[in-house]
Each structure stands twice: as structure tokens, then as C-alpha cells.
C-alpha positions, 0 to 999 in steps of 0.5 A: 733810167736811160734817156727816153726816145723822142716820142717819150720826151714829148709829153713831159715837154708839152706839160712843162710848156703848158705850166710855164705859160711864158717864153723859156730857154731851151736850156731851162726846158732841158734842165726841167726834163732831166729833173722830171725824168730823174736822169743821172749824170751817166744818163746825161753823158750817154753818147749817140752811136757816132760818139760825137754828141750825147743822146740828151743835149744839156 
């Protein structure tokens, strides 16, 4: 599954925040999203057209 666009990531992120009910690190949220979306290592390494940054910052 390719990395979803920004809008598609928002609902799972908001659900994570609601369930967490406490402060969390960005890294923890990113890990939870990657797991929920079943992103593969290849998905996580996908680069933006610039080739400088990955589409899913981990």
C-alpha cells in the first residue's frame, strides 16, 4: 500500500490521539500510523519527487 495522502492520514491520527489521551512523541504517532496502515519498509522509503525526503517521515 503506498503512503496515503495528508487528508487520508488525518482520521487514523486523530483516532490515535483520542485513544492515547496523553502527550505523545511524534515518533510514537508515526510508528502507530505506519503499523495501522500496514506500510512496508518499501513504502516507508518512498521518496518525494525532490529525492531529498521520504514521503512518510519516520
